[in-house]
N, C-alpha and C positions, 0 to 999 in steps of 0.2 A: 411509528416511523423513527428509525434511528438517526438517519441523516436526510436532510431536505435542503437541497441547493436550488436557489431560485434566482434567475436572471442575473447571474454573476458576470461582471465585466472587469477584466484585469488587464493591466498595461505593463510593458517594460518601456519606460520612458514615454515616447510618443507612439509606440507601437501597440495597437489595440489587439491583444492576443486572444482573450476570451470575450465573446460578443453575445452574452446572454445565455450562459450555461444553466441548464435545468437538469437535476438528477435527484432520484430518491432511492434510498437503500433501507430495506427492512432488517431488523435484527436477525442474525443467523445466516444471511445470504453470503454468497461469493458473487460479486458483480464485476464485470470487466469493462474497461474503457479502452477502445481500440481506435486506431487511425494511423495515417501515414506520419512520418517524422515531421515535426514542425507545425503540427495542427493544433497543439495546445494540451496534450495529454498530461505531461509533467506539470505544466502551469496550473492545470485543474487541481491536481493533488496538492501543490504548494499553496494554492489559494484556499483550499479547505483547511490545511493545517496551520496556516498563518505565516508561511515563509514569503508569500506574496500577498499583499493586502489589496483586496478588490476595491475598486473605486466606487462600485455600486453593487447592489444585490444583497442576498441574504444567504448565510450558511447556518442552518439550525441543526444542532446536535443534541439528541435526547431532549428536544423541546426548548433548548437554550440557544440564543444567538451567540455564535462564536466568531463571526466575521469581524475582522479588525482587532481581535485579541492578539497579543504577542504569542509566539510559538510555544513558549514554556507553559502558558496558561491553557492553550488548546490541548497540549499533551496531558496536562493535569486533569482536564475534563474527560479524557478517555480516548483520545485519538493518537494512535501510533503511526510512525512514518518510517518506511524503509526506502532510502533514496537509491536511485540508479547507481550513483557513484560509491555506494556502500559506506564510505566515510568511517571506517574503523580507525582506531589509533594504532599505528604500526609499532610503536615502542612500548605498548602495554600488552600484558598477557591476555589470553582469551578470557580468563576469569575476571580480570580487572575491566576489560571492555564491557563484559556483561553487566557487572555491578554498577557501572556508570549509568546504566539505563534505569536503575531503581528510582522510584519517586520518594522524595522526602516528605516529612510532615505527617499529618494525621491520615488515618484510613479514609479514603474517598468513597462517596456513594456509588461510584462506578466500579469499585473493587469487586473481584470475582469471589464466589464462595470457595473456589479451588484456584488460588492465585498462582501466577507463574513465579516460582522460586528458582534459585540456581539449580537445585536438584531436579526440578521438573524440566527445566530447559535441557539439562544434560540427558534426561530420560528421552526427550524427543530428538536430541541432537547428539547421539553417542560419539560421533566423530569429534565434536567439540570437547567432550569430556576427556577423550584420549589426549587432546592437545591443550588441556586447561592451563598449563604453565608456559606454553609456547607464545612467543611474541607475534603480534598480528601480522607483521611484515613477512613472516615465514609461512603463512597459510596460502593454500591454493585459492584460485578465484571462487570456486564453489564453497570452500570452507569460509572465506570471507563473507560470502552471501549468507550462509547459515548464521554466522556471528552477527551480522547486521540485523537479520530477522529476530534472532534470540535477544539481542539488546533491546529491541523495540518491545518484544513480548514481556520482558521482565518488568516493564512499566505497567503491566496489566491493562492494556487498552481494550475497549469494547469494539472499536473499529480500527483495523490495521490497513493503512494505505501502502501498497507495495508497487514500486516502480521498476519495471523491466527486470524481474528477478532472475531470468535465465539468460540474459544478454551475455554473450561471450563464453557460455559454458558448454562443455562437451555434452553429447547426448546422454551419457550415463548420469552425469551430475544434474542435467536438466530434469531427468526423471525423478531423481532424489528430491530436488527442490519442489517439484510438483507434488510429490507424495507428502512432503512436510507441510505444504500449504493446505492440502486437503485435511490432514490430521489436525492442524491448528483450528480450522473452521469447525470440524466435528467436535473439538474440545470446547467450542463456545464463542470463538472470536469471529466477528463479521469482517469480511475482507473486500476492499476495493482494489482491483488489480489492473495495472497497466501492463499489457503483455502482447507483443505483436506476433508471437508464434501461434498461429491459428489452432493448430492441433492441440497444443498445450491448453490454450484458453478454453476451447470447447469441451475439453475433458474435465474442466474444473468448475465452470461457472453455472449459475442458475439463469442469470440474465446478463445482457451486455448493452452497452451504448457504443455508438460509433461517432467520432468527432471529425468534422471537416472544416478547416479554416475558422476555428473558434466557435463553431455552432455544433450542437448535437443534431446529427442527420438521421440517426436510427436508434430506436429503443425496442428491445424485444427479447424473447427467450432464446437460449442457445439453440434449441431445436428449430425454431422458426428461422433463425439466422442462417442455418445450414442450407436452406432452400432459397435464400434471397441473393441470387447471383448478381443482381444489378448493384446492390450496395457494395458487395465485395469487389466488383470490378471497378466501380467509380471511386471508392474511398479507401480501399485497402491494397489492391494490387498495384505493383509498380508500373 
């Protein structure tokens, strides 16, 4: 078991956002977390990576408790995070943005035999290589998303948390991001994906969870989900 989330409760102030979240992810999977806006999808990712500290519950990663750790320590343990807002540095070049994602210190036990180097990132993201000296503020939305994903990968995570990667992208760029995520997974990185475009999600994932008002209301394979019209109607459709 790569990730085991048990009975996680997270708050923003007095607002009880996550109300006992349970999730499990095996090495090598692509797993989706779906739900309407405001149900707790992004908070779940932030609670796993340490941006939000759960008040109770457990987040076990590679058999180690990481709940309550600061963000930088969780990242060092091997969890990467691609935020919905992308958060690239607009006044740094593409290359410098990527290099900021490198981990310092000694080689970690979670390092890959085939690590994500700058050259390997450019091999998977040729568009970034073409713009290596360009400032972040001059990139398109899709290029910024690629840069955000690449910056997380260069830290060599075993698990990559990706929040709404195709939000606001044109269809052609959506297809490119989808292809990149598939390639990353095939190269050995496990992915937990928050994505509300159903067609994109079902073309990528092995399994999925659906969240409703801070609770997991469905867990199953992508194939089973295709036939579960009740869950789709009650928890996904507007």
